[in-house]
C-alpha positions in Angstrom: 100.0 80.6 75.0 103.5 80.3 76.5 103.8 83.8 78.1 104.1 84.3 81.7 103.1 88.0 82.4 103.6 90.2 85.4 101.1 92.9 85.6 103.0 95.3 88.1 100.8 97.8 89.7 97.7 95.9 88.4 95.2 98.1 90.4 91.7 96.3 90.2 92.8 94.2 87.1 91.9 96.2 84.1 94.8 94.7 82.0 95.3 91.7 84.2 92.2 89.9 83.0 92.8 90.2 79.3 96.3 89.0 79.8 94.8 86.0 81.8 92.6 85.1 79.1 95.5 85.2 76.6 98.5 83.9 78.2 99.7 80.9 80.2 100.0 82.5 83.5 99.6 85.9 85.1 101.0 87.3 88.2 99.2 90.5 89.5 101.3 92.7 91.7 100.4 95.9 93.7 101.4 97.6 96.9 97.7 97.9 98.0 95.9 94.9 99.5 92.7 96.4 98.5 93.7 96.4 94.8 94.8 92.8 95.2 91.5 91.7 96.6 89.6 93.6 93.7 91.7 91.9 91.1 91.1 88.6 92.6 87.3 89.2 92.5 87.4 90.4 89.0 89.4 87.3 87.9 87.0 85.0 89.8 84.1 86.7 88.1 85.7 86.3 84.7 86.6 82.8 85.5 90.5 83.0 85.0 93.2 82.2 87.1 95.5 84.9 88.5 98.2 84.7 91.1 98.4 88.0 93.4 101.7 89.2 95.0 101.9 92.2 97.2 105.1 94.3 96.3 106.3 97.8 96.0 108.6 96.7 93.5 111.8 96.8 95.5 111.5 93.2 96.4 109.1 90.7 94.3 109.0 87.3 95.9 109.5 85.4 92.6 112.5 83.5 91.2 114.9 85.2 88.9 113.9 85.0 85.1 110.1 84.2 86.0 108.4 86.4 83.3 108.4 86.7 79.6 106.6 90.1 79.8 106.3 92.7 82.6 103.6 95.3 82.0 103.3 98.6 83.9 100.4 101.0 83.0 100.2 104.3 84.7 102.5 103.2 87.5 105.9 104.3 86.7 105.3 107.9 87.6 104.2 106.7 91.2 107.5 105.0 92.0 109.7 106.6 94.5 112.7 104.5 93.8 112.3 104.1 90.1 115.7 102.7 89.3 115.6 100.2 92.2 112.4 99.0 90.9 113.5 98.6 87.3 116.5 96.7 88.6 114.3 94.2 90.5 111.9 93.9 87.5 115.0 93.2 85.5 115.9 90.4 87.7 112.5 88.6 87.6 112.4 89.1 83.6 113.7 86.3 81.5 116.8 87.2 79.6 114.8 87.2 76.3 111.8 88.9 78.0 110.6 92.4 77.6 109.2 95.2 79.9 106.4 97.4 78.5 105.7 100.8 80.2 102.4 102.7 79.4 102.6 106.2 80.6 101.0 109.4 79.8 103.5 111.6 77.9 101.2 114.4 76.7 98.3 116.2 78.4 96.4 116.6 75.1 93.4 119.0 75.4 92.8 118.4 79.2 95.9 119.3 81.2 94.6 117.7 84.4 94.7 114.2 85.6 97.5 111.7 85.6 101.0 113.5 85.5 103.0 113.0 82.4 106.5 111.7 82.5 109.7 112.7 80.7 110.7 110.1 78.2 114.5 111.1 78.4 114.4 110.5 82.1 112.7 107.2 81.8 115.2 106.1 79.0 118.2 107.1 81.4 116.4 104.9 84.3 116.0 101.9 81.9 119.6 102.1 80.8 120.9 102.4 84.4 118.8 99.4 85.5 120.4 97.4 82.5 117.8 97.6 79.8 118.1 98.4 76.1 115.1 100.5 75.3 113.2 100.0 72.1 111.5 102.7 70.1 108.6 104.4 72.0 105.3 104.2 70.2 102.0 106.1 70.7 99.4 103.8 72.4 96.8 103.2 69.6 94.0 103.5 72.3 95.1 106.8 73.8 97.4 109.3 71.7 98.2 111.0 74.9 100.1 107.8 76.1 103.1 106.2 75.0 104.2 102.5 75.2 108.0 102.1 75.9 109.4 98.6 75.5 112.7 97.5 76.7 114.8 94.2 76.7 117.5 93.3 79.1 121.0 94.0 77.6 
């Protein structure tokens, strides 16, 4: 257990708590105070330690190279300044770290719900922010979602 993880756009902590149970340290970041309260309560209920940080992603109050893994699930499509946020995330990522973005890329049978993203645009944004994209893969738990991993170049 050596990974230090940033769950960016953590919401109520759906992924935060499993990370906390399986890694050295987890920081949960969200723009909404309400979500940070929920993730703190969820962490306490599950008896795990989680640090919470309020941020819109354009400035994350953490030192350079703080994280081995940065995880975003269903958040990227919400970002207003995508490239600026990716650049800031790259700053707090260790040089040998990776970022994983989980987004809906196919509407499947139900065309409503969370918007889909364009993988080509995401790839361009990652490259502009200084990442080298790895091969996208289908999320094994949801074949309408894709996991996009990238490392700093």
